[in-house]
Structure formats: C-alpha cells, structure tokens
C-alpha positions as a printed Julia matrix, in Angstrom:
261×3 Matrix{Float64}:
 64.01   69.04  -20.1
 60.6    70.72  -20.44
 60.68   74.38  -21.52
 58.71   76.45  -19.0
 58.02   80.16  -19.55
 58.3    81.65  -16.06
 56.55   84.89  -15.07
 58.44   88.19  -15.26
 55.92   90.67  -13.77
 54.54   88.68  -10.82
 54.92   90.94   -7.81
 55.09   93.98  -10.09
 51.99   94.12  -12.29
 50.02   91.75  -10.06
 50.52   90.08   -6.66
 53.26   87.48   -6.6
 51.77   85.41   -3.77
 49.13   82.82   -4.6
 46.65   83.74   -1.86
 46.97   87.48   -2.43
 46.62   87.03   -6.18
 43.49   84.89   -5.83
 41.92   87.46   -3.51
 42.61   90.29   -5.95
 41.25   88.33   -8.91
 38.06   87.41   -7.06
 37.51   91.07   -6.22
 37.88   92.13   -9.86
 35.74   89.28  -11.19
 32.86   89.85   -8.79
 32.69   93.64   -9.0
 29.84   94.43  -11.38
 29.61   91.04  -13.06
 28.81   91.31  -16.76
 26.19   88.96  -18.2
 26.03   87.62  -21.74
 23.21   86.02  -23.68
 25.59   83.6   -25.4
 29.13   82.34  -24.96
 31.69   84.93  -26.04
 33.86   83.87  -28.97
 36.48   86.5   -28.17
 37.4    89.19  -25.67
 39.51   92.33  -25.66
 40.95   93.04  -22.19
 43.56   95.53  -20.91
 47.01   94.6   -19.63
 48.25   97.26  -17.22
 49.08   96.64  -13.59
 46.07   95.18  -11.85
 45.6    98.22   -9.61
 44.98  100.23  -12.79
 43.21   97.89  -15.2
 42.19   94.88  -13.09
 38.58   96.01  -12.59
 38.14   96.48  -16.35
 39.73   93.14  -17.24
 37.55   91.53  -14.59
 34.42   92.68  -16.42
 35.6    90.94  -19.59
 36.5    87.66  -17.91
 33.36   87.56  -15.78
 31.34   86.98  -18.96
 32.94   83.53  -19.29
 31.69   82.07  -16.01
 28.52   80.33  -17.35
 30.53   78.62  -20.1
 33.74   77.81  -18.24
 33.41   74.07  -18.85
 32.99   74.56  -22.64
 36.28   76.36  -23.26
 39.24   74.04  -23.68
 41.68   76.2   -25.65
 42.51   79.9   -25.35
 44.4    81.86  -27.99
 45.95   84.95  -26.41
 47.33   87.63  -28.73
 49.35   90.44  -27.19
 51.33   93.33  -28.66
 55.09   93.51  -28.27
 56.32   96.22  -25.9
 59.97   95.16  -25.62
 61.05   93.81  -29.0
 60.34   95.39  -32.38
 59.59   92.88  -35.13
 57.25   92.18  -38.01
 54.76   89.34  -38.0
 53.37   86.97  -35.37
 55.61   85.23  -32.83
 55.02   81.79  -31.37
 56.83   80.35  -28.35
 58.77   77.12  -27.98
 57.61   76.84  -24.36
 55.55   73.82  -23.35
 54.2    75.4   -20.17
 53.45   78.99  -19.13
 53.76   79.51  -15.4
 52.04   81.95  -13.03
 51.81   81.99   -9.22
 48.57   79.99   -9.66
 50.32   77.12  -11.44
 51.3    75.91  -14.9
 49.26   76.23  -18.1
 49.99   73.67  -20.84
 50.62   75.02  -24.32
 48.62   73.43  -27.13
 51.7    72.26  -29.01
 49.69   70.7   -31.85
 47.82   73.96  -32.44
 51.07   75.96  -32.44
 52.57   73.53  -34.95
 49.59   74.08  -37.27
 50.66   77.72  -37.55
 54.12   76.78  -38.78
 54.69   78.02  -42.3
 51.73   80.39  -42.36
 52.42   83.91  -43.67
 53.98   86.15  -41.05
 54.24   83.44  -38.37
 57.58   82.5   -36.79
 58.91   81.0   -33.59
 60.53   83.88  -31.71
 61.05   83.36  -27.99
 62.71   86.75  -27.53
 59.32   88.41  -28.02
 58.0    86.6   -24.92
 61.03   86.95  -22.67
 60.11   90.23  -20.93
 56.58   90.81  -22.26
 53.88   91.62  -19.7
 50.86   92.02  -21.98
 50.27   88.3   -22.42
 51.3    87.27  -18.93
 48.81   89.45  -17.05
 45.87   87.77  -18.82
 46.81   84.28  -17.63
 45.81   84.47  -13.92
 42.33   85.68  -14.96
 41.97   82.69  -17.28
 43.22   80.28  -14.62
 40.65   81.62  -12.17
 37.61   81.62  -14.46
 38.16   78.51  -16.55
 38.48   74.91  -15.44
 41.09   73.24  -17.64
 42.43   74.71  -20.86
 45.4    74.73  -23.17
 47.07   77.95  -24.24
 48.11   79.21  -27.67
 50.35   82.2   -26.86
 51.04   84.73  -29.64
 52.92   88.02  -29.61
 51.96   90.26  -32.51
 54.44   92.74  -33.94
 53.87   94.94  -36.97
 51.65   92.36  -38.64
 49.29   92.34  -41.58
 45.64   92.07  -40.53
 45.04   89.31  -43.05
 47.88   87.24  -41.56
 46.48   87.64  -38.04
 42.98   86.72  -39.22
 44.33   83.69  -41.11
 46.18   82.46  -38.01
 43.0    82.81  -35.96
 40.99   80.92  -38.56
 43.51   78.08  -38.37
 43.03   77.88  -34.6
 39.31   78.56  -34.36
 36.92   75.88  -33.1
 33.81   75.48  -30.92
 35.9    74.93  -27.77
 38.19   77.91  -28.42
 38.27   81.41  -26.94
 40.28   84.28  -28.42
 41.67   86.98  -26.14
 43.31   90.13  -27.47
 45.35   91.98  -24.86
 45.27   95.74  -25.42
 45.11   99.05  -23.62
 43.69  102.07  -25.44
 45.12  105.61  -25.63
 48.26  106.51  -23.68
 49.28  109.57  -21.65
 46.59  112.01  -22.67
 44.82  114.17  -20.11
 41.66  112.66  -18.64
 39.09  114.31  -20.91
 41.16  113.92  -24.09
 41.55  110.24  -23.24
 37.8   109.87  -22.82
 37.18  111.43  -26.24
 39.84  109.36  -28.0
 38.72  106.11  -26.38
 35.05  106.68  -27.16
 36.04  107.14  -30.79
 38.15  103.95  -30.73
 35.31  102.01  -29.13
 32.99  103.16  -31.9
 35.48  101.87  -34.47
 35.65   98.52  -32.67
 31.87   98.26  -32.45
 31.54   99.11  -36.15
 34.43   96.7   -36.95
 36.27   99.39  -38.91
 39.54   97.58  -38.43
 41.95   99.54  -40.6
 41.01  102.87  -38.98
 42.45  101.76  -35.63
 46.07  102.73  -35.18
 48.76  102.18  -32.53
 48.0   105.56  -30.95
 44.38  104.46  -30.45
 45.27  101.06  -28.95
 48.67   99.5   -28.31
 47.17   96.21  -29.47
 45.99   97.71  -32.76
 47.53   94.97  -34.91
 45.91   91.99  -33.13
 42.65   93.97  -32.82
 42.59   94.55  -36.57
 43.03   90.84  -37.24
 40.3    89.91  -34.77
 37.89   92.43  -36.3
 38.57   91.08  -39.78
 37.78   87.56  -38.58
 34.69   88.76  -36.7
 33.3    90.39  -39.84
 33.82   87.17  -41.8
 31.93   85.15  -39.17
 29.15   87.67  -38.67
 29.95   88.15  -34.99
 28.68   91.08  -32.97
 30.73   93.1   -30.49
 29.66   94.76  -27.26
 31.56   97.29  -25.13
 31.35   96.1   -21.53
 33.11   99.0   -19.85
 35.27  101.95  -20.88
 37.44  103.64  -18.24
 40.97  104.89  -17.72
 43.66  105.05  -15.07
 42.24  108.37  -13.88
 39.15  106.46  -12.77
 41.05  103.67  -11.04
 44.29  105.24   -9.78
 43.45  108.9    -9.24
 45.97  110.91  -11.31
 44.13  112.52  -14.22
 46.93  114.56  -15.79
 48.37  111.7   -17.9
 46.18  108.64  -18.14
 45.94  105.35  -20.01
 42.64  104.14  -21.42
 41.16  100.7   -20.79
 38.23   98.96  -22.45
 36.62   95.53  -22.11
 34.81   94.07  -25.12
 33.11   90.78  -25.94
 32.46   89.23  -29.36
 29.56   86.82  -29.74
C-alpha cells in the first residue's frame, strides 16, 4: 500500500475546502505581485495561518510565475515545532496530500540523502508539523507539475544542511525554507528585531541568526551557507507582522518573504 502523508492543519491554518482554498491562494498571489529579473533559486516564506501570513507568503510565491514550467523539483525545509531532535528528517511517504490533490515525493532524491551526515528517516517529525504543510498549496497553485523533497530540520549543523542541499541542487530545482521571524514581541519591538534579522539574511551572516530571530534559523543558516558558496544574491520582498495582517499589536509574530537569485 502506498504511504500517503495526509494534511493535519487543513481547515485550521488554511481552508479545508478545495474551492475556498483556491480562492484564498489566488487572492494572496495576486495582491502586489512581486517581479524578478531572473528565476529564483530559493525562497524563504512564512508558515502561520493564512489569515496572518498568507499575504506575505503570496509575495514570495508570486515571483515563480514566469518560470513555473522550469521547476520540476521543490525541496522544502521546515523547522520542527512538535518534536525535538537533532539533524535533518526525511519522510517515508510517497505522496503528500492537500485539499488540492497529491504531490509525488522524489523518492530517488530522498534516497540520495541516505547516509549523509545528520540525515535520517524520521516520520514522527512530520506527523503533526504545520510548517511544511502550509507551503504545499502555494506550490500546487503556482507550479505546473513537480516532485517534492520534504525535510524537517531539527537542531542541525549548518554544514550538514548545506551539504544536503548541494546533493539535491540542480537547474530544475527550487529550495523553499519555511520560517516565521520573531515571536510574541510588541509591534514596534518586532519591527526592530525583524529589520535586524533581515539585514543578517541580506548580508548572509548565517551564524548570527538564532532561533529567537527566526524559528527556521537552522534551515536558514544552511541555505545562506549554500548561497554564499554559489554567489547568489538575496532580496527582501516584504517584511510585516501579524499586527499588520490581523490587528492585535500587543504580541505579534514577524513574517518576511525573501528570494535568492
């Protein structure tokens, strides 16, 4: 029997009905479309409930539209919110499911990671994790056909994350790091912290970014290390927080969208 990873936050973090979900995604993707001069190699996009971070994630994914037919594989790296572990987790699933349909896993690519430092098959990391799942409907909407390499990153060494990405990298590949920024500061403190974090990302000062700056600090560090090695540039597309999108400014979560090219 085929192993299918079913969604756990459909109807909670994003609409569970197909038509409602498509309508929401189209709104986020067409609100202030971001343009790029070349195809992005990688994105950083937030992973909160769509009512909070959907408009910011939409800015990141909108950059892919002109190159949708060139991307055939997407590596999504998300932090672990439910299970504490060290290293990088792969999944034994053959399909990842959302209300928009099934996404095939690139089994051959996952197998190439086997035996690399810090990499292990660990389905428990995926079982209740939202950070990877919420990226998938955006990808299904923007891209035509693609295979997925799903990775959950625990307390991992930056070099191990960069090495895994190098193993998977190719001209038809997109890397997506799922990460929010600061958590539960007041509105103005969040703005200050997130501007500082964005400057670190833009300067590719990987090791200065910590978990209190971005919950996806470990995958971000690995991506930045790889980006430096390849001579990529990074651009901040938008920097906002939940006080901008959901109203309450007493305790907010920061969201940023970034492209690497």
